[in-house]
Each structure stands twice: as C-alpha cells, then as structure tokens.
C-alpha positions in Angstrom: -0.2 15.4 15.1 0.6 13.0 12.3 -1.7 15.0 10.0 0.1 18.2 11.0 3.5 16.6 10.3 2.2 15.4 6.9 1.0 18.8 6.0 4.3 20.4 7.1 6.1 17.8 4.9 4.0 18.8 1.9 4.8 22.5 2.4 8.5 21.7 2.6 8.4 19.5 -0.5 6.6 22.1 -2.5 8.6 25.1 -1.1 5.3 26.8 -0.3 4.3 28.1 3.1 0.8 28.3 4.5 -1.2 31.5 4.6 -1.6 32.4 8.3 -4.2 34.6 9.9 -2.4 36.4 12.7 -5.0 35.8 15.4 -5.0 32.1 14.9 -2.6 29.6 16.3 -0.5 28.2 13.5 0.2 24.6 14.6 3.4 23.0 13.7 4.7 19.5 14.7 5.4 19.3 18.4 9.1 19.5 19.2 10.8 18.6 22.5 13.5 21.0 23.6 16.7 19.2 24.3 20.3 20.0 25.1 23.3 19.3 22.8 23.5 15.7 24.1 19.8 15.0 23.3 18.6 15.1 26.9 15.3 16.9 27.5 15.8 20.5 28.5 14.3 21.3 31.9 12.5 24.5 32.4 14.4 25.1 35.6 17.7 25.0 33.6 17.0 28.3 31.9 19.0 31.1 33.4 17.0 34.2 34.2 17.2 37.2 31.8 19.6 35.2 29.5 19.1 34.5 25.8 18.9 30.9 24.6 18.1 29.8 21.0 16.7 26.9 19.1 15.4 26.4 15.5 11.7 26.1 15.0 9.3 25.5 13.2 11.9 25.0 10.5 15.5 23.7 10.8 17.0 27.1 9.9 14.5 29.5 11.5 16.0 30.7 14.9 14.0 31.4 18.0 14.8 33.3 21.2 14.0 31.4 24.4 13.9 33.6 27.5 13.1 33.1 31.2 12.2 36.2 33.2 12.5 36.7 36.9 8.7 37.6 37.0 5.5 36.2 35.5 4.9 37.2 31.9 1.3 38.1 31.1 -0.4 37.8 27.7 -0.3 40.9 25.5 -2.7 42.2 22.9 -0.9 43.2 19.8 -1.4 44.1 16.1 0.4 42.9 13.0 1.5 45.0 10.1 -1.8 44.0 8.4 -3.7 45.4 11.3 -4.8 42.0 12.6 -5.1 41.8 16.3 -3.8 38.8 18.2 -2.8 37.8 21.8 0.8 37.0 22.5 0.8 34.1 24.9 1.6 34.3 28.6 4.7 32.7 30.0 4.9 29.0 30.7 6.9 27.0 33.3 6.6 26.6 37.0 6.3 30.4 37.5 4.9 31.3 34.1 8.1 33.2 33.2 9.3 31.4 30.0 8.5 32.8 26.5 9.8 32.4 23.0 9.9 34.5 19.9 11.1 34.2 16.3 14.6 35.7 16.1 13.9 36.9 12.5 13.7 40.7 12.6 10.3 41.9 11.3 11.9 44.6 9.2 15.1 43.6 7.3 14.7 39.9 8.3 18.2 39.8 10.0 18.7 36.7 12.1 21.4 34.9 14.2 23.8 32.8 12.2 26.6 30.5 13.4 29.2 33.1 12.5 27.6 36.4 13.6 24.3 37.9 14.8 23.1 41.4 14.5 19.9 40.8 16.6 20.1 39.8 20.2 19.1 40.4 23.8 20.6 43.3 25.8 19.8 45.3 29.0 17.5 48.2 28.4 18.7 51.8 28.4 17.0 54.9 29.7 13.3 54.9 28.9 13.4 51.2 27.8 12.2 48.0 29.5 14.8 46.1 31.5 15.4 43.7 28.6 15.3 44.5 24.9 15.7 42.5 21.8 17.7 44.8 19.5 18.4 44.5 15.8 21.6 46.4 15.0 20.9 46.2 11.3 18.0 48.7 11.4 17.8 49.8 15.1 14.5 48.0 15.6 13.8 47.2 19.3 11.3 44.8 20.9 10.0 44.3 24.4 10.1 40.5 25.1 8.1 40.9 28.3 5.2 42.4 26.3 4.9 39.9 23.5 8.0 41.3 21.6 6.1 44.4 20.7 8.0 47.1 18.9 9.2 49.9 21.2 11.2 51.8 18.6 12.7 51.6 15.1 11.3 50.8 11.7 10.0 47.3 12.4 6.3 47.2 11.2 5.1 44.6 13.7 6.2 42.5 16.8 8.3 39.4 16.5 6.1 36.3 15.9 5.5 34.4 19.2 6.5 30.7 19.4 4.0 28.8 21.4 5.4 26.6 24.2 4.0 23.8 26.3 5.3 22.8 29.7 4.8 19.4 31.4 4.8 19.9 35.2 5.6 16.3 36.0 8.8 16.1 33.8 9.6 19.9 33.7 10.0 19.4 29.9 9.3 22.1 27.4 7.8 21.7 23.9 7.4 24.1 20.9 4.0 23.5 19.3 3.2 26.4 17.0 3.4 30.1 16.4 1.1 33.2 16.6 1.4 36.7 15.2 2.9 38.0 12.0 5.1 35.3 10.6 7.9 36.3 8.2 9.0 32.8 7.2 7.9 33.2 3.5 9.9 36.4 3.1 12.8 34.9 5.0 13.1 31.9 2.8 12.7 34.0 -0.3 15.4 36.5 0.7 17.9 34.0 2.0 17.4 30.9 -0.2 20.8 31.0 -1.8 22.6 31.9 1.4 20.9 29.1 3.3 21.6 26.6 0.5 25.3 27.4 0.9 25.4 27.4 4.7 23.0 24.5 5.5 22.6 22.6 2.2 19.0 23.6 1.7 17.2 26.9 1.2 13.7 25.4 1.5 11.6 25.2 4.6 12.2 21.9 6.3 10.2 21.2 9.5 12.3 21.0 12.7 11.3 17.5 13.7 10.5 15.8 17.0 13.3 17.4 19.0 15.2 20.8 18.7 18.5 21.6 20.4 18.6 24.6 22.8 21.8 26.5 23.0 23.0 29.5 25.0 23.4 32.6 22.7 27.2 32.4 23.0 27.2 28.9 21.6 24.6 29.6 18.9 26.6 32.4 17.3 30.4 33.0 17.5 30.0 36.8 17.6 27.1 38.9 18.9 27.1 42.5 17.9 26.2 44.9 20.6 24.3 48.1 19.7 22.6 51.0 21.3 20.2 53.6 20.0 
C-alpha cells in the first residue's frame, strides 16, 4: 500500500496519469469513507436508492455511492476501446452497495459545489428503476448493471469504483477502479477551472479518508432532466 501511495504521489507530481487496461483493477491508495465530522461511515447508514458522493481516487474527482434495496450482481461490460471487463458486485451486509465515477463518459460533465448536470433519478417508461442521467448530453446509465449505457451518446459505462466492506466494523473503503477511466481527459479539459475552484488543476490522490455527503449537500443545485 505504501508503494501504491508513492506511485500515486509520483503521478500527481508529474501531472501524468497511468495507462489503464480496462479489464484490470487499477489500485489506488485505500481510503476510508467518513462523514463530515471524520467518523467512519457505516454501510448501514446509506439510505436505499439515494445518491451520496465522495471524491476518489483524486481530491476533485467525484464518485456516486449508492445502496440498492436488492443485491447487485457483477456485470460484463465493454469500454469504448472494445475491452471487456467485469463491473464489481455490490458490497455490504446484503451486497447492495456500489460506486461509480460521476464524470460523464461523453462530455465529462461532473457534479460541482455550485451545480450538477449529472445525477440520480427515478427511471421513466422503459428504463430501469434508477437512472444516472447527464442532462448535458442526455446520456443515461443503469447503476444496477455496472453503470452501463442505456441511451444517449456516451461511448462507454461509467468507471466502477471498487469498494471493500469490513463486516466487523461495518466500515467501507474505496480501493481502486475498473473500466474505462476518463481521468486524463477530465484533468486536461478542466485544469484551469479546477485551479480556480480548488487551487489545483492536477491529479492529487484523495488520501487515507474521504468524506461522504448526500447529493443535496455536495451540490447546491441538481438539475433534473428527462429524455
């Protein structure tokens, strides 16, 4: 783990990101999920079918954290580069908890403190019960099926964020990613904007703990959109 942290630090210092093969697990430093007071976030705290967010594997790259009312099975998916990979199954006491990058795979829209054009909503006719919907380009993803694309121009699913659950403590950890990461394009596109908003437009690893927030706390305004 120390070696992984050192490698991540070197990437951050150089401004370069690693080349990732989609089917492989891309390990990042293990981060404990905590609340705004720094207390470990319990898996049982997650409201069902409700969006929570945290930043991982970098301090400015947002992630959707979701708990379903049913077990989430692994899903076989394909990236834009035609690489097959398995989106992970749910974790937690009932295997219902999953996490995905909140950076849209098409226009790279993402939740900010002021506003978000990508978020979770109830599915409409012909859609799954819950949908991650990007209002910027009308891309829609099914979070119960590895965030696969169900409609719109997105060329691939949202990258999965790998979680670990400790049964004894009920704590959750983010430990890596799998699938088509868009972090390189994200930092290239938004470097100047991130510099103004956060003080750095470079990829800085999240660290040993990341704060989980309800969607309403993460962004002041969530745009609602339909097809």
